[in-house]
C-alpha positions as CSV (number, residue, x, y, z in Angstrom):
1,M,0.0,-0.1,-0.1
2,E,1.1,3.7,-1.0
3,P,2.2,5.6,2.3
4,A,1.0,8.7,1.4
5,R,-2.4,6.9,1.1
6,S,-2.4,4.7,4.1
7,L,-4.5,7.2,6.7
8,V,-7.8,7.0,4.2
9,A,-6.7,3.7,2.9
10,M,-7.0,1.8,6.0
11,G,-10.1,3.6,7.4
12,H,-8.6,5.4,10.4
13,P,-10.6,8.3,11.0
14,V,-7.6,10.9,12.1
15,A,-7.6,14.4,11.5
16,A,-5.8,17.1,10.8
17,V,-5.5,20.4,12.8
18,I,-3.6,23.7,11.6
19,L,-3.6,26.4,13.7
20,A,-4.6,29.3,12.1
21,A,-6.5,32.2,14.0
22,G,-3.3,34.0,15.4
23,G,-2.8,37.6,15.1
24,G,0.8,37.2,14.4
25,T,1.8,40.3,16.3
26,R,5.5,39.8,16.0
27,F,5.1,40.1,12.5
28,A,6.2,43.7,11.0
29,G,5.5,43.1,7.1
30,P,2.4,44.8,5.3
31,T,0.5,42.0,5.6
32,H,-0.5,38.5,8.2
33,K,3.0,36.3,8.4
34,L,1.4,33.3,6.9
35,L,-0.8,35.4,3.8
36,A,3.5,36.5,3.3
37,P,4.9,35.3,0.1
38,L,7.7,32.6,0.5
39,Q,9.4,31.7,-1.8
40,G,6.2,32.3,-4.6
41,K,3.4,31.6,-2.7
42,P,1.5,32.4,0.8
43,V,3.3,30.9,4.4
44,I,0.2,29.2,4.7
45,E,0.0,27.4,1.4
46,W,3.2,25.8,1.6
47,V,1.4,24.0,4.9
48,F,-2.1,23.5,2.9
49,D,0.5,21.7,0.5
50,A,1.9,19.2,3.0
51,V,-0.9,18.3,4.9
52,E,-3.2,17.6,1.4
53,E,0.2,15.2,0.6
54,A,-0.4,13.4,3.5
55,A,-3.9,12.1,2.8
56,F,-5.4,12.6,6.1
57,H,-9.1,11.6,6.5
58,R,-10.0,15.0,7.2
59,V,-8.2,18.5,7.7
60,Y,-9.4,21.1,9.6
61,V,-8.1,24.8,9.6
62,V,-8.8,26.5,12.4
63,T,-9.2,30.6,11.7
64,G,-9.9,33.6,13.4
65,S,-7.9,36.6,13.2
66,V,-7.1,36.6,9.5
67,D,-9.4,35.3,6.5
68,L,-8.0,32.5,4.9
69,G,-10.9,31.8,2.8
70,L,-9.5,32.4,-0.3
71,H,-6.5,30.4,0.3
72,L,-8.1,27.0,1.2
73,P,-8.0,23.8,-0.6
74,P,-11.7,22.8,-1.5
75,S,-11.9,19.7,0.9
76,F,-9.9,21.5,3.9
77,I,-12.8,22.3,6.3
78,E,-12.4,26.1,8.1
79,V,-13.2,26.0,11.6
80,H,-13.4,29.6,12.8
81,A,-12.7,30.5,16.6
82,E,-14.1,33.1,17.6
83,D,-12.2,33.6,20.9
84,W,-8.9,32.9,18.9
85,A,-7.9,36.2,20.8
86,D,-7.8,34.2,24.3
87,G,-5.3,31.8,23.1
88,Q,-4.1,29.2,21.3
89,S,-6.2,26.8,24.2
90,R,-9.1,28.2,22.5
91,T,-8.7,27.3,18.5
92,L,-7.1,24.0,19.9
93,Q,-10.6,23.4,21.7
94,A,-12.3,24.8,18.7
95,A,-10.8,21.9,16.6
96,V,-11.4,19.2,19.4
97,T,-15.3,20.0,19.5
98,Q,-15.2,19.9,16.1
99,A,-13.2,16.5,15.2
100,G,-15.1,15.3,18.5
101,A,-18.6,16.0,16.6
102,D,-17.8,14.0,13.7
103,D,-16.9,11.1,15.2
104,Q,-12.9,11.5,14.8
105,E,-10.8,9.3,16.3
106,A,-7.9,11.6,16.8
107,I,-6.2,14.9,15.4
108,V,-2.3,15.6,14.5
109,V,-2.2,19.2,15.3
110,G,0.2,21.4,13.4
111,L,0.6,24.8,12.8
112,G,0.3,27.5,10.4
113,D,3.4,29.1,10.5
114,Q,5.5,26.1,10.1
115,P,6.3,25.9,6.2
116,M,8.4,23.8,6.1
117,V,7.5,20.5,7.8
118,P,7.1,18.2,5.0
119,A,4.1,15.8,4.3
120,S,6.6,12.8,5.3
121,A,6.2,14.8,9.5
122,W,2.4,14.5,9.0
123,R,2.3,11.5,8.0
124,S,4.4,9.4,10.0
125,V,2.9,10.9,13.2
126,G,-0.8,10.2,12.1
127,A,0.7,6.8,11.0
128,A,1.6,6.2,14.6
129,S,0.0,4.3,17.5
130,G,-0.4,5.7,20.5
131,Q,-2.5,8.2,23.0
132,V,-0.2,11.5,22.5
133,V,2.3,11.5,19.3
134,A,5.3,13.8,19.6
135,A,7.2,14.6,16.2
136,T,10.8,15.0,17.2
137,F,13.2,17.2,14.8
138,G,16.6,16.7,15.4
139,G,15.4,15.7,18.7
140,E,13.6,18.0,20.3
141,R,9.7,17.7,20.3
142,R,7.7,20.0,17.6
143,P,4.7,20.2,16.1
144,P,2.8,18.4,14.6
145,V,1.5,16.4,17.7
146,K,-1.2,13.1,17.1
147,L,-4.1,13.5,20.1
148,H,-6.0,10.4,20.4
149,R,-9.8,11.2,21.4
150,S,-9.0,9.6,24.7
151,I,-7.2,12.2,26.5
152,W,-8.7,15.0,24.5
153,D,-10.3,16.4,27.9
154,L,-6.8,16.6,29.5
155,L,-6.1,19.1,26.9
156,P,-6.2,23.4,28.5
157,T,-9.4,25.3,28.0
158,E,-8.1,28.8,28.7
159,G,-4.7,30.2,28.4
160,D,-1.9,30.5,25.4
161,A,-1.1,26.8,25.6
162,G,-2.3,24.0,23.2
163,A,-0.7,20.6,24.4
164,R,2.9,22.1,25.1
165,N,1.9,21.6,28.9
166,L,0.3,18.2,28.6
167,L,3.2,17.0,27.0
168,R,5.6,17.8,29.9
169,D,2.9,17.0,32.4
170,R,2.1,13.6,31.2
171,P,5.2,11.6,29.9
172,D,3.4,8.2,30.2
173,L,1.2,9.5,27.6
174,V,4.2,10.4,25.1
175,S,5.9,8.4,22.2
176,E,8.0,10.0,20.1
177,I,8.4,9.8,15.8
178,P,11.7,11.4,14.4
179,C,10.9,13.3,11.5
180,T,12.7,14.7,8.7
181,G,12.0,18.7,8.1
182,N,12.8,21.9,9.1
183,P,10.1,23.0,12.3
184,T,11.3,26.7,12.0
185,D,8.0,29.0,12.7
186,I,8.0,32.0,10.4
187,D,7.5,34.8,13.9
188,T,8.9,37.8,12.1
189,I,10.2,39.6,9.4
190,E,13.4,38.2,10.0
191,D,12.2,34.6,9.9
192,L,10.7,35.0,6.2
193,Q,13.1,37.0,4.9
194,R,15.9,34.2,5.8
195,W,14.1,31.3,4.1
196,N,13.6,34.0,0.7
């Protein structure tokens, strides 16, 4: 079986979640950082392309501060987090609520400002078994992270931390998957200039 299709072909209801709701306040460019051009296309489209190639059962894009509608692939589902300004926990909860309503078994959560995380990383984390599966890049844990529905109740409901605290406080739940790629965030105009 061709690995890129394994998540769908095996029928596992595993959804990808792209967190793309934040204000990007550290980015001083003329547009929101997710829409800033990176090597010929917006930052967010690099993430969309990788996730689309990874072939998840469903893909949720959690939006908030910026309209990504013109850039969303037709098969992706937009989940608008009205309370996005209250922190990443609220955007993650919006995704969990939607995934629960859609009877997903697990979600694989990544960030809209990590354009150099390849499809292979998303796919490897999505295909791995475990309650919490963290990608590692050069030994360092970074998104994407797989969260099985059995632990969704342990995720924070307020504050600006997504799953970070759970990974730190419950090492007994966490397994790691070494991945290739570069998990660097685009947070500032200088970050973008380095990649361009």
